[in-house]
N, C-alpha and C positions, 0 to 999 in steps of 0.2 A: 178200266175194266175191274180193277181192284175194289172199287166202290161197290160193285155188284157181287163180290165174292164174300158172302156172309153165311153164317150158320151151317158151315160145312158144304155149301153148294157153290157151284161155279157156273157162269153163263155158258151157254152152248158153245160159243166161239172160243172160250178158254179151253174147253176140251178139245176142240179142233186144232188149235194152235199150240197149246202148251203140253198136253198130256203125253204125247209121243216123245217130246224132248226130255220129259222128266222120267221116262221109262214106265209110264202108267198105261196099261191096256184098258181101253174104255170102248165099249160097243154101244152105240146109240141105236135105238132107244132102250135096248134091254137093260142097260146099267143105269139109266137115268135115276131110278129110285134108290140106287145104291151109292150115290155120289159120296155121301158122308163116310160110309164104311171104306170105300176105295181110297179116299184121301187119308183116312185114319191109318189104314194098312200100309200106306206108302209114306207116312209121316209128313204129309203136306198140308196139315191143318195149322192155322194160326193158334197160338196158345189159348186165347179166349174161346175160340171155336171148339178146340179139343176139350177144354174144361166143361163147357156147356153140354157138349154131346156126351161126354163120359157120365155126367150127372143124369142126363135124360136116359141114356141106355141102362145105367145101373138101376134107375127107378123102374124101367120096363122089366128088367131081369128080376128084380125083387118081386114085382107084381106076379110073375109066373111061378114064384116059389111058394105061393100060398097053398095050403092043403086044398085038394079038390079042384085045382085049376083045370078048366076045360076051354075048348075053343070050337066054335061052330064054323065049319067050312062047307058051304052049300048044305047038303042034307046029311053030312057026316059030323058027328060029335067026336072031337079028339080029346083025349085025356092024358094026363101024366106027361111023360117025356115027349111024346109026339106033339101034344098040344103046346108045350113050352117051346120046342124047337120051331114049330110053324109060326107061332106068335112072334118070337124074336126075329125070325127071318123077315116077316112082314114089317116089323118095326125097324129093320135095317141094322140091327146090332151085329157088329163084326163077329165072325165065328171065333176069332182068337180071344176076344173078350169073354164070350160065352164059355169057352173051354177053361179059361183062367178062373172065372168066377165059379164054375161048377166044381173045379178042383180045390177051391179054397174052403176053409172052414166056414160054416154058416154065418158066423158073426163077423167075418172079414169083409169090410165094405170097400177095400182098396181096388 
């Protein structure tokens, strides 16, 4: 099964068999798109997965920091804070990282 555990995702049966043993609450199908964030929050990512996802999530976060960032949701145009939060949620960026990066000085890429 480890062969299929890549990019912060795990097979459905991994979640059935392992998540409870590890103390991870996972509700299928609601949490399926949040696998990466759930594994990050519980420190169950392999180092290479973690590094890849942190780079990806940071790129998405930086994208939302551009002046005038907006997001279209149905017929509603979100702007500013609401647009950033909605976009990052769709991208699966963990809330803990969003809060950390928002609190950091703008030039801090950690």
